[in-house]
ZAKOL-199145 format. One line per field, with one value per residue (C-alpha): residue number from 0; x, y, z. Coordinates in Angstrom, 3 decimals. Each point is the difference from the previous one (the first is absolute). Layout:
BEGIN
n [NUM / ...]
X [X / ...]
Y [Y / ...]
Z [Z / ...]
***
This chain:
BEGIN
n [0 / 1 / 2 / 3 / 4 / 5 / 6 / 7 / 8 / 9 / 10 / 11 / 12 / 13 / 14 / 15 / 16 / 17 / 18 / 19 / 20 / 21 / 22 / 23 / 24 / 25 / 26 / 27 / 28 / 29 / 30 / 31 / 32 / 33 / 34 / 35 / 36 / 37 / 38 / 39 / 40 / 41 / 42 / 43 / 44 / 45 / 46 / 47 / 48 / 49 / 50 / 51 / 52 / 53 / 54 / 55 / 56 / 57 / 58 / 59 / 60 / 61 / 62 / 63 / 64 / 65 / 66 / 67 / 68 / 69 / 70 / 71 / 72 / 73 / 74 / 75 / 76 / 77 / 78 / 79 / 80 / 81 / 82 / 83 / 84 / 85 / 86 / 87 / 88 / 89 / 90 / 91 / 92 / 93 / 94 / 95 / 96 / 97 / 98 / 99 / 100 / 101 / 102 / 103 / 104 / 105 / 106 / 107 / 108 / 109 / 110 / 111 / 112 / 113 / 114 / 115 / 116 / 117 / 118 / 119 / 120 / 121 / 122 / 123 / 124 / 125 / 126 / 127 / 128 / 129 / 130 / 131 / 132 / 133 / 134 / 135 / 136 / 137 / 138 / 139 / 140 / 141 / 142 / 143 / 144 / 145 / 146 / 147 / 148 / 149 / 150 / 151 / 152 / 153 / 154 / 155 / 156 / 157 / 158 / 159 / 160 / 161 / 162 / 163 / 164 / 165 / 166 / 167 / 168 / 169 / 170 / 171 / 172 / 173 / 174 / 175 / 176 / 177 / 178 / 179 / 180 / 181 / 182 / 183 / 184 / 185 / 186 / 187 / 188 / 189 / 190 / 191 / 192 / 193 / 194 / 195 / 196 / 197 / 198 / 199 / 200 / 201 / 202 / 203 / 204 / 205 / 206 / 207 / 208 / 209 / 210 / 211 / 212 / 213 / 214 / 215 / 216 / 217 / 218 / 219 / 220 / 221 / 222 / 223 / 224 / 225 / 226 / 227 / 228 / 229 / 230 / 231 / 232 / 233 / 234 / 235 / 236 / 237 / 238 / 239 / 240 / 241 / 242 / 243 / 244 / 245 / 246 / 247 / 248 / 249 / 250 / 251 / 252 / 253 / 254 / 255 / 256 / 257 / 258 / 259 / 260 / 261 / 262 / 263 / 264 / 265 / 266 / 267 / 268 / 269 / 270 / 271 / 272 / 273 / 274 / 275 / 276 / 277 / 278 / 279 / 280 / 281 / 282 / 283 / 284 / 285 / 286 / 287 / 288 / 289 / 290 / 291 / 292 / 293 / 294 / 295 / 296 / 297 / 298 / 299 / 300 / 301 / 302 / 303 / 304 / 305 / 306 / 307 / 308 / 309 / 310 / 311 / 312 / 313 / 314 / 315 / 316 / 317 / 318 / 319 / 320 / 321 / 322 / 323 / 324 / 325 / 326 / 327 / 328 / 329 / 330 / 331 / 332 / 333 / 334 / 335 / 336 / 337 / 338 / 339 / 340 / 341 / 342 / 343 / 344 / 345 / 346 / 347 / 348 / 349 / 350 / 351 / 352 / 353 / 354 / 355 / 356 / 357 / 358 / 359 / 360 / 361 / 362 / 363 / 364 / 365 / 366 / 367 / 368 / 369 / 370 / 371 / 372 / 373 / 374 / 375 / 376 / 377 / 378 / 379 / 380 / 381 / 382 / 383]
X [0.000 / 2.866 / 1.640 / -3.345 / -0.427 / 3.523 / -0.459 / -3.496 / -0.284 / -0.175 / -2.660 / -1.990 / 0.135 / -1.284 / -2.779 / -1.119 / 0.016 / -1.987 / -2.463 / -0.595 / -0.459 / -2.489 / -1.941 / -0.286 / -1.203 / -2.691 / -1.256 / -0.122 / -2.003 / -2.348 / -0.602 / -0.445 / -2.237 / -2.340 / -0.453 / -0.661 / -1.612 / -3.409 / 0.056 / -1.477 / -1.581 / -0.560 / 3.446 / 1.835 / 1.088 / -1.982 / 1.057 / -3.192 / 1.978 / 1.525 / 3.247 / 2.153 / 0.822 / -2.602 / 2.741 / 1.410 / -3.233 / 0.576 / 3.120 / -2.286 / -2.487 / -1.234 / 2.104 / 1.272 / -3.512 / 0.144 / 3.495 / -0.952 / -3.220 / 1.856 / 2.604 / -2.704 / -2.795 / 1.370 / -1.202 / -3.385 / -2.101 / 2.130 / 3.088 / 1.864 / 1.477 / 2.377 / 2.924 / 0.688 / 3.512 / -0.658 / -3.144 / 1.797 / 2.837 / -2.537 / -1.642 / 3.374 / 1.355 / -3.292 / 0.731 / 2.924 / -2.316 / -2.713 / -2.063 / -0.145 / 0.105 / 0.107 / 3.138 / 1.573 / -0.736 / 1.464 / 3.095 / 0.552 / -0.374 / 2.317 / 2.650 / -0.020 / 0.409 / 3.000 / 1.751 / -0.984 / 1.711 / 3.198 / -0.166 / -0.802 / 3.059 / 2.154 / -1.396 / 0.624 / 3.590 / 0.649 / -0.080 / 0.057 / 1.405 / -1.265 / -1.506 / -2.213 / -0.924 / -1.049 / -1.926 / -1.790 / -1.224 / -1.168 / -1.926 / -1.605 / -1.300 / -1.088 / -1.954 / -3.682 / -1.294 / 2.968 / -2.150 / -1.452 / 3.265 / -1.137 / -3.606 / -1.550 / 0.805 / 2.417 / 2.248 / 2.810 / 0.043 / -0.091 / 2.749 / 2.143 / -0.428 / 0.728 / 3.122 / 1.169 / -0.537 / 2.077 / 2.716 / 0.364 / 0.169 / 2.712 / 1.972 / -0.634 / -1.988 / -2.568 / -1.638 / -0.838 / -1.053 / -2.414 / -1.458 / -0.573 / -1.482 / -2.431 / -1.033 / -0.461 / -2.402 / -1.844 / -0.436 / -0.991 / -0.669 / 2.783 / 2.503 / 0.062 / 1.765 / 3.089 / 0.525 / 0.936 / 1.960 / 1.993 / 0.690 / 1.402 / 2.064 / 1.329 / 0.902 / 1.832 / 1.697 / 1.448 / 3.306 / -0.666 / 3.600 / 0.851 / -2.356 / 0.709 / -1.946 / -3.087 / -2.076 / 1.020 / -1.103 / -3.352 / -0.537 / 0.879 / -2.680 / -2.763 / -1.190 / -0.886 / -3.091 / -1.258 / -1.218 / -3.465 / -0.630 / -1.725 / -2.597 / -0.411 / -0.518 / -2.693 / -1.679 / 0.001 / -1.752 / -2.619 / -0.603 / -0.473 / -2.214 / -1.966 / 0.506 / 1.565 / 3.814 / -0.286 / -2.491 / 2.399 / -0.563 / -3.705 / -0.954 / 1.742 / -3.147 / -1.729 / 2.338 / -1.380 / 3.156 / -1.630 / 2.604 / -0.622 / -0.106 / 0.087 / 1.377 / 3.207 / -0.133 / 2.918 / 1.976 / -1.177 / -3.617 / 0.658 / 1.443 / -3.042 / -2.297 / 1.794 / -0.255 / -3.772 / -0.177 / 1.923 / -2.437 / -3.083 / 0.946 / -1.101 / 2.540 / 0.240 / 2.351 / -0.699 / 1.150 / 3.281 / 0.463 / -0.681 / 2.660 / 2.391 / -0.389 / 0.455 / 2.980 / 1.741 / -0.409 / 1.468 / 2.744 / 1.152 / -0.146 / 2.395 / 2.225 / 0.241 / 1.424 / 2.397 / 1.088 / 0.887 / 2.058 / 1.693 / 1.087 / -1.778 / 0.228 / -2.097 / -1.392 / -1.371 / -1.669 / -1.508 / -1.726 / -1.149 / -1.385 / -2.034 / -1.175 / -1.081 / -1.872 / -1.801 / -2.507 / -0.867 / -1.169 / -3.104 / -1.024 / 0.945 / 2.881 / -1.863 / 2.510 / 2.873 / 1.355 / 0.434 / 1.134 / 2.937 / 1.536 / 1.728 / 1.476 / 3.261 / 2.103 / -2.008 / 1.166 / 3.582 / -0.406 / -1.422 / 2.928 / 2.320 / -1.350 / 2.999 / -1.724 / -0.501 / -2.889 / -1.858 / 0.498 / -1.446 / -3.003 / -0.779 / 0.438 / -2.441 / -2.637 / 0.309 / -0.287 / -3.079 / -1.743 / 0.904 / -1.513 / -3.185 / -0.252 / 0.783 / -2.533 / -2.723 / 0.709 / 0.194 / -3.388 / -1.705 / 0.322 / 1.152 / 3.451 / 1.547]
Y [0.000 / 2.365 / -0.624 / 0.508 / 3.360 / 1.138 / -0.865 / 1.462 / 2.711 / 2.944 / -1.764 / -0.979 / 3.530 / 1.508 / -2.564 / 0.434 / 3.791 / -0.072 / -2.541 / 1.983 / 3.279 / -1.656 / -1.531 / 3.380 / 1.593 / -2.656 / 0.432 / 3.784 / -0.407 / -2.405 / 2.499 / 3.061 / -1.770 / -0.996 / 3.708 / 1.225 / -2.864 / -1.497 / -3.749 / -2.001 / -3.111 / -3.282 / -1.487 / 1.153 / -2.458 / -0.044 / -2.204 / -1.369 / -1.224 / 3.479 / -1.764 / 1.733 / 3.734 / 2.063 / 2.212 / -2.978 / -1.260 / 2.028 / -2.090 / -2.871 / 1.748 / -1.753 / -3.161 / 0.021 / -0.865 / -3.182 / -0.987 / 0.330 / -1.933 / -2.823 / -0.073 / -0.268 / -2.012 / -1.529 / 0.808 / 1.649 / 0.723 / 1.125 / 0.424 / -2.655 / 2.856 / 0.548 / -2.410 / -1.842 / 0.828 / 3.459 / -0.931 / -3.137 / 2.186 / 2.256 / -2.988 / -1.331 / 3.295 / 1.039 / -2.460 / 2.241 / 3.043 / -1.398 / -1.147 / 3.472 / -0.715 / 3.695 / 0.657 / -3.163 / 1.099 / 3.480 / -1.505 / -2.481 / 2.658 / 2.505 / -2.525 / -1.438 / 3.531 / 0.656 / -3.177 / 0.745 / 3.388 / -1.629 / -2.669 / 2.578 / 2.006 / -3.144 / -0.939 / 3.455 / -0.079 / -3.164 / 2.123 / 3.665 / 2.419 / 1.149 / 3.201 / -2.041 / -2.386 / 2.787 / 1.881 / -3.188 / -0.587 / 3.601 / -0.178 / -3.260 / 1.434 / 3.303 / -1.680 / 1.083 / -3.378 / -1.005 / 0.441 / -3.445 / -1.487 / 0.836 / -1.153 / -3.459 / -0.818 / -2.450 / 2.663 / -0.171 / -3.779 / -0.550 / 2.572 / -1.691 / -3.416 / 1.367 / 1.863 / -2.958 / -2.302 / 2.160 / 0.637 / -3.746 / -0.555 / 2.637 / -1.882 / -3.286 / -1.429 / -1.624 / -1.999 / 3.107 / 1.851 / -2.812 / -0.176 / 3.755 / -0.099 / -2.706 / 2.096 / 3.004 / -1.961 / -1.035 / 3.708 / 1.334 / -1.436 / 2.006 / -1.788 / -2.777 / 2.382 / -0.297 / -3.336 / 1.411 / 2.773 / -2.513 / -2.131 / 3.060 / 0.885 / -3.564 / -0.055 / 3.340 / -0.651 / -3.481 / -0.499 / -2.195 / -0.494 / -3.656 / -2.934 / -2.235 / 1.847 / 0.992 / -2.827 / 1.008 / 3.592 / -1.227 / -2.031 / 3.028 / 1.997 / -2.484 / 1.989 / 2.882 / -2.003 / 0.326 / 3.487 / -1.048 / -2.451 / 2.595 / 0.668 / -3.715 / -0.727 / 2.667 / -1.311 / -3.468 / 1.399 / 1.775 / -3.126 / -2.195 / 2.446 / 1.769 / -2.145 / 2.933 / 0.318 / 3.380 / 1.457 / 2.866 / 1.169 / -0.769 / 2.073 / 3.163 / 1.547 / 0.050 / 2.635 / 2.997 / 0.776 / -1.162 / -2.710 / -2.760 / -3.416 / -2.085 / 1.817 / 1.819 / 3.732 / 1.394 / 3.028 / 2.383 / -0.861 / 0.941 / 3.371 / 0.637 / -0.847 / 2.519 / 2.687 / -0.498 / 0.090 / 3.276 / 1.560 / -1.185 / -0.173 / 2.847 / 2.164 / -1.767 / -2.407 / -2.691 / 2.379 / 0.504 / -3.774 / -0.613 / 2.545 / -1.453 / -3.528 / 1.121 / 2.254 / -2.625 / -2.568 / 2.376 / 1.150 / -3.536 / -1.089 / 2.788 / -0.699 / -3.669 / 1.058 / 2.480 / -2.650 / -2.352 / 2.733 / 0.649 / -3.680 / -0.949 / -3.766 / -1.966 / -2.464 / 2.883 / 1.540 / -3.244 / -0.555 / 3.624 / 0.176 / -3.209 / 0.945 / 3.388 / -1.348 / -2.904 / 2.028 / 2.109 / -3.131 / 0.081 / 3.210 / 2.663 / 1.875 / -0.133 / -0.357 / 0.516 / 2.976 / -2.476 / -3.014 / 1.911 / 0.443 / -3.386 / 0.742 / 1.036 / 0.510 / 3.168 / 1.493 / -0.919 / 1.944 / 2.985 / -0.269 / 0.426 / 3.479 / 2.350 / 3.357 / 1.475 / 2.241 / -2.836 / -2.212 / 2.670 / 0.520 / -3.734 / -0.134 / 2.886 / -1.530 / -3.363 / 1.519 / 2.039 / -2.992 / -2.326 / 2.416 / 0.221 / -3.740 / -0.996 / 2.496 / -1.346 / -3.641 / 0.527 / 1.749 / -2.797 / 1.207 / -2.478 / 0.783 / -3.248]
Z [0.000 / 0.853 / -3.361 / -1.763 / 1.748 / -0.866 / -3.677 / -0.346 / 2.673 / -2.443 / -1.994 / 3.118 / 1.416 / -3.254 / -0.340 / 3.618 / -0.256 / -3.231 / 1.408 / 3.210 / -1.873 / -2.365 / 2.915 / 1.694 / -3.250 / -0.541 / 3.563 / -0.424 / -3.218 / 1.798 / 2.820 / -2.224 / -2.534 / 2.837 / 0.777 / -3.544 / -1.937 / 0.805 / 0.596 / -2.852 / 1.443 / -1.762 / -0.604 / 3.106 / 2.691 / 3.240 / 2.895 / 1.599 / 3.031 / 0.620 / 0.980 / -2.598 / 0.305 / -1.888 / -1.433 / -1.903 / -1.530 / -3.166 / -0.743 / -1.004 / -2.273 / -3.166 / -0.652 / 3.569 / 1.173 / -2.085 / 1.103 / 3.663 / -0.516 / -1.777 / 2.768 / 2.666 / -1.636 / -3.194 / -3.508 / -0.352 / -3.085 / -2.977 / 2.212 / -1.966 / -2.062 / 2.934 / 0.154 / 3.285 / 1.222 / 1.431 / 1.986 / 1.216 / 1.296 / 1.719 / 1.667 / 1.182 / 1.343 / 1.626 / 2.803 / 1.003 / 0.077 / 2.255 / -2.969 / -1.574 / -3.729 / -0.936 / 2.053 / -1.390 / -3.573 / 0.552 / 1.629 / -2.849 / -2.700 / 1.640 / 1.019 / -3.530 / -1.363 / 2.243 / -1.145 / -3.616 / 0.157 / 1.212 / -2.734 / -2.670 / 1.026 / -0.246 / -3.413 / -1.462 / 1.280 / -2.007 / -3.183 / 0.984 / 2.592 / 3.406 / -1.369 / -2.322 / 2.830 / 2.353 / -2.680 / -1.062 / 3.558 / 0.341 / -3.281 / 1.129 / 3.294 / -1.533 / -2.783 / 0.077 / 1.207 / 2.190 / 3.114 / -0.815 / 1.259 / 3.525 / -0.390 / 0.411 / -3.605 / -1.651 / -1.576 / 2.571 / 0.334 / -3.753 / -0.614 / 2.643 / -1.634 / -3.491 / 1.111 / 2.082 / -2.973 / -2.331 / 2.573 / 0.616 / -3.763 / -0.380 / 2.655 / -1.885 / 2.892 / -2.283 / 2.772 / 2.044 / -3.155 / -0.855 / 3.513 / 0.173 / -3.504 / 1.137 / 2.993 / -2.314 / -2.234 / 3.179 / 0.736 / -3.431 / -3.417 / -1.669 / 2.233 / -2.615 / -2.378 / 2.138 / -1.779 / -3.450 / 1.702 / 2.059 / -3.079 / -1.769 / 3.048 / 0.241 / -3.687 / 0.194 / 3.349 / -0.497 / -1.739 / -3.036 / -1.130 / -0.383 / -0.374 / 2.980 / 2.679 / -2.013 / 1.428 / 3.516 / -0.686 / -1.311 / 3.174 / 2.151 / -1.803 / 0.881 / 3.092 / -2.315 / -0.932 / 3.598 / -0.985 / -1.301 / 2.851 / 2.193 / -2.684 / -0.737 / 3.714 / 0.228 / -3.162 / 1.549 / 3.081 / -2.132 / -2.042 / 3.053 / 1.911 / -2.748 / -3.095 / -1.893 / -0.072 / -1.755 / 2.446 / 0.812 / -3.597 / -0.267 / 3.082 / -1.274 / -1.601 / 3.411 / 1.476 / -1.875 / -1.978 / -3.251 / -0.518 / -2.484 / 1.617 / -3.152 / -3.046 / -0.858 / -0.760 / -2.020 / 1.164 / -2.740 / 0.897 / 3.622 / -1.034 / -2.214 / 2.905 / 2.234 / -2.646 / -0.054 / 3.818 / 0.133 / -2.452 / 1.912 / 3.709 / 2.268 / 1.811 / 3.344 / 1.804 / -2.591 / -2.735 / 1.863 / 0.352 / -3.707 / -0.924 / 2.589 / -1.384 / -3.598 / 0.630 / 2.150 / -2.772 / -2.595 / 2.385 / 0.707 / -3.643 / -0.905 / 3.005 / -0.995 / -3.360 / 1.617 / 2.524 / -2.846 / -1.651 / 3.352 / -0.132 / 3.207 / 0.394 / -2.491 / 2.561 / 2.092 / -3.032 / -1.284 / 3.337 / 0.165 / -3.543 / 0.346 / 3.507 / -1.360 / -3.025 / 1.691 / 2.104 / -3.051 / -1.858 / 2.207 / -1.775 / 2.550 / 1.620 / 3.302 / 2.871 / -2.463 / 1.999 / 2.865 / -2.024 / -1.479 / 3.449 / -0.290 / -3.454 / 1.614 / -3.199 / -0.649 / 3.267 / -0.836 / -3.232 / 1.882 / 2.405 / -2.995 / -0.777 / -0.119 / -0.438 / 3.524 / -1.086 / -1.724 / 3.038 / 2.304 / -2.293 / -0.021 / 3.780 / 0.438 / -2.292 / 1.744 / 3.487 / -0.931 / -1.574 / 2.861 / 2.523 / -2.090 / -0.643 / 3.583 / 1.354 / -2.275 / 0.797 / 3.758 / -0.077 / -1.945 / -3.608 / -2.653 / -1.433 / -1.227]
***
């Protein structure tokens, strides 16, 4: 432990300082928003037992309600859209918090975020300098929907598993990479796309000179195929209990986001749909969300291209591109501003910005939008 501290103390100090500052900011936004925004009831978390602090209820609005219900009571109607690992973690850790699932969920999300920041820093340093690493972390936490990392949502846990998977792969620990990939696909559907990314990483990382050891290298890569096992295990559960292994897809239309549960919608059709919504939607919170979803989709499409030109690692980009496109196949960019949080290569690209003025402008826009988005979410308004 002493050696670990000596090697990483500068990194740990920066990560801790950034994490604490961000936590304070989120709590300030939560307090101020409660004074200026009326509460919108309907999808906000309410603890009927009154055991959890009232001031923390807003951390479990919308999807958090479902995760806590699954953790406490098992799957309810249409809740099969939510993958099992996160609610299982909540159920396990709640025993250390006197059975308080909400506190357990908040602890898991924030602890996972803290470790993710450390891992993200380490991953960036494998290819870039400390300035890029620090800037990448700042851009990540200032992103308009980054507040979800501290809510009862899967963002922090999934990011941790993705980063851990790639870091293990970069260190040629294929067994650990495969295990973390399997846990990622047990947390979210797009976790399965770590498989092609890991295969690319394995192909690029291994030394293929000579013929004698090729079979040995192929055998070493076998754990990479653990990555889809989380999804397959969940599908097995759904098949045995409900007779539908794809139930997590088929229940999507029941969540009000107008997702298709049975057919594929192409990307250009989604953009056309958003253009029509912008021309017909009234000027209210929904109008803001429609614009947010559309602009985030466009923003990240461009940043993917720029990241490729910046020569950010191909395996990272392959995972990110497929993980970005997959939700859009359901016909909507709903939740896209939140989904993109785990597409970490984009934040590496932003961390590479050299122009100080441009960097400050992006920081300012991100901070403003995060305050707005966090305030809306914490008061019961849908954001992502």
